N, C-alpha and C positions, 0 to 999 in steps of 0.2 A: 262927079265924075259916075263911070258904071264899073263894075267889078269887072275884073280879068275872069275867063272862064275859057275851059281845053273841053270837048267834047268828049265822053264816054256814054257809048252804047245809043247815041242821039238825044244825050243829055246835055246841058251846060252845068259843070262844076267850077263853082267859084271858088279862087283860091289866091291865098298871101300872099305877098313879094317874098318869094325864099323859102316859100312850103314845099314838099316832098307829094308827088302823085298821090301815094297811097294818104299822106296824111291828109288831102284836099277831099281822096274819097274818102275818108273815115271821117270826117266831119260833115262830109254828106250821105252819111249813115249808111255808106255800102261797104259791107264788111267782108266778104267773098268776092274774089274775079274772074269765078268762072272756073274750069277744071282747065292741067295741063296737058302734056297731049298723053300721059299716061294716067286721068279721067282723074288726076288729085283735083282737089281744089285748091286754087291758089289765095292765099291772101296776102295780109299785114303782119312781120312778127315780125323780128329779129330787130330791124330798122337800119341797120348798117352793109347791108349788101350779102351779108355771108351766107344766107341760109338759101337765095335762089327761089323762096316760098309766093314772093309776089311778081312774078313776073308776070308782061305783059305788051303787048303790043304798042310801040308808041311811035306811029307815023311808017307805020310800017315793021321799026324795027325791034325788035325784043331786050327789052329793059328792064333791072328792077324796079318797079315803083315805090323802094322806099327810101333810092337816092335819086333817083333823078326827082332833079327840082319842073314843075309844072309852070306851064307859058302859055301868053294865053294862043288860042286855036289850033292846041296840040289835036289827033283824033286818037285817043287812046281804046284800047280793044281789046277783050278778052285774049290769051291766044289759041282759043280751038273752040268754035261752038261758043254757046251764050251761056253765058250763065244762069 
């Protein structure tokens, strides 16, 4: 059985059932997620959705990566430009 993956900037990121986007990205060695609208680097920080430091665009909708469960086939992008 092949691993489940989502797309991060053209790269397939594997994840385990129940894992958040942030945890899967961190496990893949991706520690920063690109700039936000103010140019500040986004990243995994609090892990509970309170700090808003890990905002990403998920299938076109802005979401907190730390509390968004990974699903097969998701398209996950930086908020602004390319990291």
